[in-house]
N, C-alpha and C positions, 0 to 999 in steps of 0.2 A: 297517506301523503297526497297532496293536492296536485294534479296535474296543470300545465299550462301551455299555451299556444303562442307564446313568444320566444323566439330562439334567435341565436346570431352563431356563424361558423365561418371559420377562415379557410381559404380553399388549401387543400393539402398538397397542391402542386407544387414543384420546387420553387419556382418563384414567387409564390405565396403573398402576392401584393394586392388580393381582391377578398371581399368578405360579403356574405348573403344573410339576408335578415328574415325572418319568417314573422309578419305582424300585420295585424288587421286585415287577416285573409289573404294577403299579398306576398310575393316574394320580390324582393329586391337586391340588385346586385351594385355593389361599392367597389373603388379603388382606393387602396391606402398607400399614401406617399412613402417613401425610404428614408426621410428625414429622420434626425435624432430627436426634433421637436414636435411630436403629434399635436400638441395643442395648437401649434400656428399652421398646421397643415391638416385640417381635417378630412376625414376620407370623402371622395368624390362620388357622386352618384353616377352610374353606367345605365342600368336597366330596370325593368320592372316586369313581373308576370302575375297577372290577377286572374286565378280560374273560377267559375261560378260556384264552386264548393269552397270551404274553408279548410285548407291543408292543415293537417295537426302536427305534422315533423317532416323533416327533411334530412337528405344525406348528400354530400359531395363524392362524385366519381373520383378515386385517387389516380385515375391514369388517363383519362379522356377530360380534355378542356371545358371547362363551365357545363359538365352534365351533371344534372341534380335530380334526384328521386324525390317525390313529394307522396306524402301518406295521408289520406283523407279519413273523415270520420265512417265512412260507409265501408272502409277495407280496401278502397281501390289505391293502386299505386301508379302514378304517371311520371314518366320519364320527361323532363324539360330542359331546354338549352337556350342561351343567350348568344343569340347570332349575329352580334354588334361589331365582331372582329373582321375583317376583311380577310376572306380565305379560310377562315376557321371551316374545321369538319366535324360534325357530331358522329361520323362512323354509322349513320343510319339508326341511331338510338333514339332521337327525339321523337317524341309523342307515343312511344311504345307505352303498352300499360299491361299491367301484372294484375289480373282479375281471378279471385279466387272463387270456386263453386261452394258457397255456403248457405246452409239453411236460413240463417237470419244476418244482418249486418254485422260486422265487428269492427271496432274503430282500430285504424292502425296505429299503435302505439310506440314503435320503434323501427328506425331502417339502419343498415349498415353494410356498405360496399366491402366486399374483400379486399383487403391491402394488397393481395399478390395477384388477384385474378379478376380483370376489371368486368368481366360479364356477369360475375355472382353477386347477388343483392339477398341480404338476410333480412326477413320483415317479422315483427312481433305483433300480436293482437290481442286485445281484450276478450274475457269470456262473456258470453252474450247468454245471460239466463242459464237454463239447463241444457244448451247445446254442448255437443262432444267433438266440436272441431277441433283440429290442431293449431296450437297458438304462434308455433314458430314454423316458418317456412323459408325455402332458400331457392331464388328464382335464377334460371338464366335468362338474362336482360335481352341477349342477343336472340333468344329465340321467342319471347313475349310477342304478343299481337299488336298489330296498329288497328283497332276498329274505328271507325267513324264515331267521334266524340266531340259533344258541343264544347268541353272544357279544356280540349288541348289546343296549342297555341298555332300550331301549324297541320291545319287539317288536310292541306294539299297533298301531303306525305303519307295519308292514311290509307287503308283499304280494307275492304270488308275481309274478315277472318274469324276463325272460331276461336274459342278462348283455350289458351295452351296452359297446361296444369304445369304447378311449381316442380323443381327438379327434386326436392326432399321435402318431407313434412315431419313434425315431431311434436310432441308433449300434447296428448289430448285431453281436451276438457278442463283446461286451465287458463290463466291470464299472463301473458308476457311482460313483465315491468321494463326491461330494459335487455338489450344484448349487445356483445362486441367480439369481433372475430379475434384470434391469436395471431400476431402477426409471424412468429416463427412456427407457427402451425396451422397452414393456409386453409386446412379442411376442418379447423376446430372452432367451436365458438362457445361462449358462456352466456346463459342467460338468467335473468331472475324471474323465476317462476312463481306464480300465486301469492301467498303470503307467508311462504315457509321457508324457500330454499334457493341456492344456485346450482345451477346445472350445467355440467360440461357436455357438450353435443358432439360427436364427430359424425360429418356429414360424408364421408368416403363410402359408407355402404348403404345400400337401398333403404334397410332399417336402420334408422339413426340410433347408433351406440350411446350409451351414457354410463359414464362411471358413476360411483356413489354420489348422492346430492350432498350439498353441503347446508346444514340447515342453520339459518340466519333470517332476521327480519330487516338486513340492509340489502334490498334487492333494485334499486334504484340508481340510475347514472352510472352505471358500469363503465369503466374505461381502463385502459392498459396505459402504463408508463412507456412512453415511446424509447426511453435510453435505458429502461432496465425492463424488458418484454416479461420478466417473470414477475412483475408486481401489477396488481389491479387494485382497484378502489371501486367501492359502492356505498349506498348511503340508505338511511331511512329518513324520515321526517326530521330527526334530531340528532342522529349518529351517524357517523363515518367510519368505515372499516378498511383497513388495508390488507391485501391477501399475497401471499406468496405461493406460486403455482406448484412449487417443489413440494412443499408444506400445505396442502389445500385444505387439512382439516378443521383448521382454526385460525383465525385472523393473526397476522403479527404486529399489527398495531389497531387501537381503538381510540377514537376522538369522540369527544362529546360526553353527556348532551350539550347541544348547542340551544341558545335562547330563542331563536328563531325556527321556523321550518325551512328546509334545506330545498333551494330552487335548482342549483346545478352544480356538477363537480367536475374537475377535468385535470388531466395532468399537464404539465409544460411541455412545449415541443422539443425544446433543446437544452433542457435543463433537466437533469437526472433527480428525480425525488423531490420534485418542488408541485405542490398540489393545491390547486386554487378551489375554494369553496365560496357559492353564493347563495345567501339567505334571505328572505322575502323581507320587502320594505325596508332596504336598507342601501345606502350610497357608498358602500365601502365592499372590497372583497377580502376574505380570510385567506391568507396563504400559509400552508403547512411544509415545512422543510423537513421530509421524513429521511432519517438515515439509512444507510444502504442496507440492501437485503440481509435477510436472515441467514447466519452461516451454519446454524445447526437448528435442528426441531425443537431443541431446549430453550431456544431464544424467542419462540414465538409467543406474542403477546406482551414483549418487553421493548420493541423497537421504539426508541426514543423520537421525539420531532420536535420542531420549533416552530411557534406560530407569530405571525404577525398581521398587521391589517394593510391594505391598499387602497388607498382613497381613489374614487373614479373620476376626479376632476374639481375645480374650484368652485363649480356652481352647486356641487351636492344634491345631484338629481339622483333620484332612486334608479337603481340598477336592474333591470329585468331579465338580463342576460348577459354572457360574456363568451369569449371564445381566445383561446392561447394560439399564436402566430406558431407554425410548425417548424420555423427555422430561425426565428428571434425571439428575444425577451420582452415580447409586446403583447397586450391584452387587448382585443376589440370588445368595446362596449354597447349594450342597446340601452340607452337610458330613457326614462320616462318624467316628463314635467306635467303634471295633470293629464291631459288627453295626448299631449303632442310626445313623438318619439323622436329621439336623436341617436345619431351614430357617432362613435368616437373610438379612441384607441389610447393607450398609455403605455408607457416603457416602465419594466420591473427592473429595478436595480437591486443589486446583491445587499444584504444587511451590511451595515457599516459598523465593523468591529475596531476600536481604537485601543491601542496597547503601547507599551512601552518597552523598548528593547531592555535585555536582560544585564547588559553591561554596566559598572558603576557610572554614574550620571546617565542613565537611561535616555534615549531620545523618544520623543512621541511620534508613533507612526500609525497609520491604518491601511486596511487592504483597498484595493481599488482593481477590482477584476482579478486577474491572475498577478498583479503587481502589487508593491508595497511603497506607499507614498510617503515619504518623510519630509515635511514642511520646514521651511526656515533655512536651509542649506544652498538653495541654488541662487544665483545672481538674478537681480531684477524682479525679484519675487516669483520667478518660476520654480514648480514644484517637481523635484526630481523624481525618476522613477527607476526603483532599484528591484532587481528579482526578489520575489518572496521564496523562503526556503522551500516551500512545498511546490512552487514552479520548478526550483532547480531541482529538488529529488524528483520529481516525475520525469523531466527532460534525461536527467542521467540514467533512469531505470529505461527509459527507450533506447538510450545509447549503449544499454549492456551494462552498465557500472556493477563491477563485482561478480560479473559472470565470466569473465576470461580467466583462463588458466595459468596465463603468464601474468605477474603482478606488475610489469612493465607496462604490458598494454591497458591495464586500470590507470595507472597514472598518466598515460597519455589522454585518457579521457577527462582528467580533472587538473587541465594546464591552466585553468582560469583560477584555480585554488592552489598557491604554492604550498600551504600546509599539508593538504591531502596529497598532494605531488611527491612531497618528500617521504610521507609516510609509506605509498605503496613502491616508491624507487627504494627505501630502507628495506623493505619486505622481500622485494626482489633481490638486492642484494645480499640479505642474510640469508635468503633459501640457497643463493649460490655457494656461500660460504658452509652453509650447511652440507651440502651435496659434495663439495670438496674433502670437507674435514674427516680424518678416519676417526677421530676420537671420540668417545662415548661420555666423557666427563663435561667436555664444554657443548653447550647447545645455546643459540641466540634464543630460543623461548624461554629460558631462565631469565634473561636480562641481566645487565651488567650489574645491576645491585646484587643479585644472588649469586652471581658467578665470584664476586670479590667476595663475598662472605666465605667462601670454602677456598680461597686462593692460597697457595703457599707463598712463604716469604720470599720478597723481592731482592734481586742482586742489584748493588749501587755501582755505578759508573760516574765519571766525571768529564764534562765537556772541556774544550780549552778555554773556555770563558770562566770557568770554576762553577759551571751549574750541574747539579746532581741528576742524574737519569737513572729509572728504575726499571728492572727488566723482569719478566716471569712469564713462564707459559700462558698463565691467565691474562695476564696484561697483554700479550701479544694478540691472543684471541680477540679480547676485547676492543683492541685498537683496531682491528680489522672490520669490526662490526661498525665503528664510525667511519669509515671509509678512509683512514689513514694506513692503508695495509701497504702491500707493494707498489700501488700506483694511486696518484691523488685524481679522484674522478669528478665530474660535474653532477650536481643534483638536479639541475634543470637544463634545459637545451640550451639558453643564452650563458655563454661563458662568463663565468663569474671571476673576472682577471683579478681584482684585488684579493678574492679569498684564496685563490689558488697560490697566488704570490706570498701571502701571509702564511699559508699551511707550507710552502717551500721554505721559508725563513725558519718557521717553528722547527722544521726538520733539518736544520743546519747546513741549508743549500741558496745560499744567497744569490749565487749566479743564475740560478734555475728562475728564481724570483724575477731578477732583470729581465731575463728572456721573455717571460710570460707578460710583464709589463710593456717591453717593445711589442710583442705581438698584439696587444691589446690597445696599444696607440694607434696602429695601422687600421682598426676597425672602427674605432670610436670618431664622432663628428668632431670633437673637441679633444685632441689627443695630448695637450699640454699637461693636463694633471699626470698621466701615467708617464710621460717623458720625464716630469721633474721628479717623479718618486724614483724613477730608474736612476736618473743622475745622482740623486742622494744616497740610493744603495750602492752606487758604484762607489762612493767614497768611504764606505764602512771600514773602520779597522777594529782590531779586537781589543784594544788597549781601552781600559775603562777610563783613562783620565785624558784620553784624547779631545782635542777642538771638535771633533766630529759628534763625539758623544755629549759634551758639554751644551753645544747650540741646539743639538737636536732634542735633548731634554727639556730645553727652555721651550722650544716650539710646539711641543707635543699637543698642548691643550687647546692650539688651534686648529688642529687637524679634525674633519669632521666625519670623514668615513671611517666604521668601527674597526675593520680589517687593516686599514693603510695604518691608523693609530695605533692598534694592538703590534703590527709589524715593528715600528719602530721602538715601542716599548719595551718589545722583547729585546732588542738588540741594545738598549740603552739600560737594562736593568735587569739582575739576576732574579730578583723576586717575581713571580708570576702570578700572585694572588689576585692583584689588580686586572689583569687580562682576564683569567678564568670566572671572574665576577662581572666581567663588563656584558649586559645583556643584549647589547648589538651583536654579539657573536652568536653563530649556532648552537645549539646545546650538543649537537655531535662533536664540534671543533672545540668546545670548551671541556668536554669529557675527555677528547683526546689527549689534550693539553695536560689535564689532571692525571691522566695513565702514564705520560711519560714522565713528569717532573714533580710529582707528589709522592711523599712516603706513604707506606701502607696506611697508616692511621689516619693521615689527612686526607687521603683518598676515598676511605670509606666515608669518611664524616662530608666529604664532599658532595659525594655520590648521593648520599643520604639527603642532604639539603636541597639538593637538585631535584630528586624524585619527590619531595615534598612540595617543593615549588611548582612542578608541572603537574602533579596531582591535583592541587587546590586550584590551580588556573585552567585546568583542562587543555592543557598543549600536547598534541598528538606527537610532537617530537620527543616526548618522554618515552615513549615505546621502547626505544634504543635501551634505556634504563630499566624500565619495568619487565620488558619481555612479554611473552604472552603468559602471564602467571596473574595470582590473583591481585597483584598491585594494580594491574591494567583495568580491571574493573572499575575502581574509584576514579581511575584518570578518565575512562570513556564516560563516566556519569557526570563528571565534572564538564567534559566537552560537550555531552548532549546538554546541558543545563545551560551552557554558553551558545549554543549555536543553534539547537533544535534540529540536528542533523541526525534523524533516528536510521536514515540508510546506512550511512558509513559505520553509526555504532552496531546496527544489525549484523552488516557485511562482515566487520572486523571480528564480532564476538564467535561468529561461525570458525574462526582459525585459533581460537583459544581451546585449550584442552577440555574434553569434556568432562572431567575430574572436577573443575572447578565451578561453584555455583554461580551461576549467571542470573540478572535480574529476568524473570519470565517474561515481562512486558515487553522487551526490546524486539525481539523478533516478532512476536505477535502483532506488535504495532505496526510495526513496518509492512509485514504480509497483509494486514487489515487495510493498509493506505493502499497496496497493489490490487486487493480485490475491489476497493471503493472506485478506484479509477478504471474498473475493468481490463486490468493489464494482467489477465490469466495466464497467458504465455510466460511473461517474467517471473510470476509469482510461482508457477511450476518450475522454471528453470532454478530459482532461487532454492526451493526446496529440495530439487535434486543436488545441486552443488553443496548444500549443507549437509545432505546425508551421504555424499561422497566424502566429505572431509572428515566427518566424524563417526566413520564405520570403525568401531572398535568392538572388538568379541567380549562380552560380558557373561561369566558364568557365575551364576548365583546360587548358593544353598538357600533351600525353601523348605518351609515345614511341609510335612507329608500330609497334615490334615487341612489347613487353610491355604496353603501354596503362596502364604507371605513370605518376602524374601528375609533372611537375616542379614542382607547388607546393611539395613539401615537400624538394627536391633542393637541398642546398646548393653544389652545383657548376654549377648552372645559374641564371641570375638570372631572378626570379620577381617579380611586384607583387603586393601583398595581394590583389587580387581575381582572380589565377590567371593573369593575361596576362603577358606579356615585357615589361620596361621597363627603361631604363638606370639609373635610381638603384639598381636592386638587381644590378647586374652583379657576378658573382663576381669577388673579388680573384684568385682561382687558377681560372678557368675550366677546366672539363673539355671534351673532345670525345665525350665517351661516355656512355650512360645508367648511372647507379648501380646500376640493378636488374638490367639484363641484360647491360650491358657492352659493347652494339652502339653503332655510331656514330650521333651524334645528327643531325638533319636540318641541312642547310647553306642558306643563302640562295641561291635561284635567279639571283640576278644578281652577287653578289660571291663566292658560294661559302665565306663566312666561317661557322662552327658558331654555330649559334642561342646565344644567350647571351653572345655576345662583341659588342663595338661594330664597327659597321661602319667600313672604312677612310675613308669620307668622312661622320665623324660631325659633327653640328652641335650649336648650343645647344639645337635641338627636343628637349624631352623624349620625344617620342613618335617621334622618328626611328628607335630603334632597337627600337622594338616588334616582336615578331616575329609576323607576319600569314600566313594561309594560306587556301586555298580550301577549302571544305567539300565541294567534289565531287571535285576530283581531289587534294587533301591536298597539293598544292604551294604553299610559301609564300616568305617572305624579309624583310627589315627593311622596315619600313612605309616610309620613304623611298624606297627602292629600287624598290618595287613601285608607288608613286605615281608615280614618274617613268616607269615602264614603262608603266603604263596610259594614261598620257597620249596614248601615240603608238597602241596598239593594245589590242583585247580579249582577245587570245588569250594563253595561259598561256605564261611565258617559257622553260620546260623543253622542250628539242628534241624533238620527237615526241609531244607531248602537243597534240590537238587541242581541249582545254577551251576554252571562251569565259567565262573566268572572269568577267572584269568585266560582262558582259552578264548574269550571273545575280542582279546586285545594281541593284534600284531606285533606291538613293541615288547622286547623281551624285559624282564624285571633285571634291573641292575643293582648290585650293591651300592 
């Protein structure tokens, strides 16, 4: 790889508005404008430093304002300073020199200040013929000397002194191609050595320690991703390799071969995973968006990346060097037009991805940073900005969404999304009912659909209006799940007076509905509607042919609010089919009405149809009907397809029974998002909560030869909890393990292969359970061993002296 003596670097200090260029044997300092249009505000020249010798490389001090180190072809290192700012202080470093005692001059090829200690400077050198000098040195610049030198800018500060030795030396008889300090390990640096390896050097001990070398030809332009300090990149003349320090034995991504020799490589300062590459004699940069860090050693070499080109300006001048801004997505460029060199900078925008929203008649949208732009809907041609789902998920995660022990607290975090708020409030309400219920037959986890499938026949009563009402313990429990229990409660903080009034009427309490409307009129800016409805209700009579019923029936179609309309429909008609089919009413209220006023057959048909509708449309209100059962999986998948809210789906899936088969990618996709955003604490908390919710003790029978579990073996009878049970006895039993094909264990008493019924089968469901001793591992059918151990404590297998029954403190019962 051909080296160069053109370079440009952005100041690493927080304000980061200065750039320095190395060209034509001199060092120049420029100031960059902070405007959003760099083309109209080019960098302004500030100062210049031109030594007698041509410097080959330079490095900014990341802690002291405008102190730079210059490396020369004779191996000398000089600290210089641009004192144009009034009151600035170089802290006594300007003019200091780092001079090595070498037999022959060796060119300084690389310089790097320690990012954590301002006084430490690492330098790399070429190998000179057959000399055995060290090629990596670490200097304490505060202890370097100030000899009188003709190429120092401020000789008045110098004083006669002897040459100070370096703090550490390493790698004898080789060349250093590039080097970089590791930000999270202040005393460790990585260097490209010779033509064969990357070497990690720990400078804490006098004899610099070196872990095993990494063999590679990509030794140049070593750099660390500031946003992901585990990621490094290096290159050869035509290839780029990305490394993960946690798995440093091989690269996690390889790019190339490129058509031109690589000149410079650097990570973006404030954008994780964005790597810029410059090749020779070109007017554009190549950007590589490298995916997040490898999660495991198996993923090494497979990390994907997305590449794109970035032009250097409208004049298409060749770029000889570039530098990322440490705090903005801007790149400083050193351009060449013939013999003239110019300095400029460009803004790097994110890749524009145009998409269509998933709902029917989808809208055209595209990303704008962290926002989603939707054109054509704003007045006067303005483009509205709506929150992107990725941004929403990230903000919710930072607020602790899904980590609360109380579902009501979770609901409080998602007040901006009524659908999610209703979901978590329902789970809170259902948990309270589950804790208060002493019956094991009814559980909200089954959902209303499954509960009604096993319900007893309902008892029928009749209201004074002639409307039939149906009662049963199952209906009563399901009704409590809808919120129509002993008290009517609000789902959201804002009082829904129309809904509460309608539910009061549905429950036969017209007077309560009038009181609710009167309370609502006192809190509304326009109380006329509530007052009018209250007056209309006060004239209600139970006579079907009264004037009130006739007039109300004629005016129903003019009522807009769904609950007000349903209220009067209920009072003027015995048939409720129109009410429960009204999409403007909440699913819980429609279900509650059906539970009270539909017969058993109509109720099951209605609930089945509603489950199909909510599952197809992905409506989370359908959780009331499906419960936390298999049906919920299809509903959540439809909701995910509709909203892309992988966060809610992953969190809700942790509440589903572990026996239900869930898509494996839900939780992994969400945890990958948290890892990509470096929200590791939230990822750990999510995993802990998931483990605590799913702590179920599973005991499985396993093959004594290959240790394969019989839980998923179709040829062996297993119970849902992993034990052997007669109801699951295979219709075509096998006597061998389906994994290793070796014989299965036999009952120690009857010698029948496990999984088959014993010859003395009884009506007892536990008689054929296969049990075994955890000490000697001999076992058999539960009824056979029970009879055996009534007579003796010893194992029934001949030659086994294990006192199986004496190991158990629980007495054997009939």
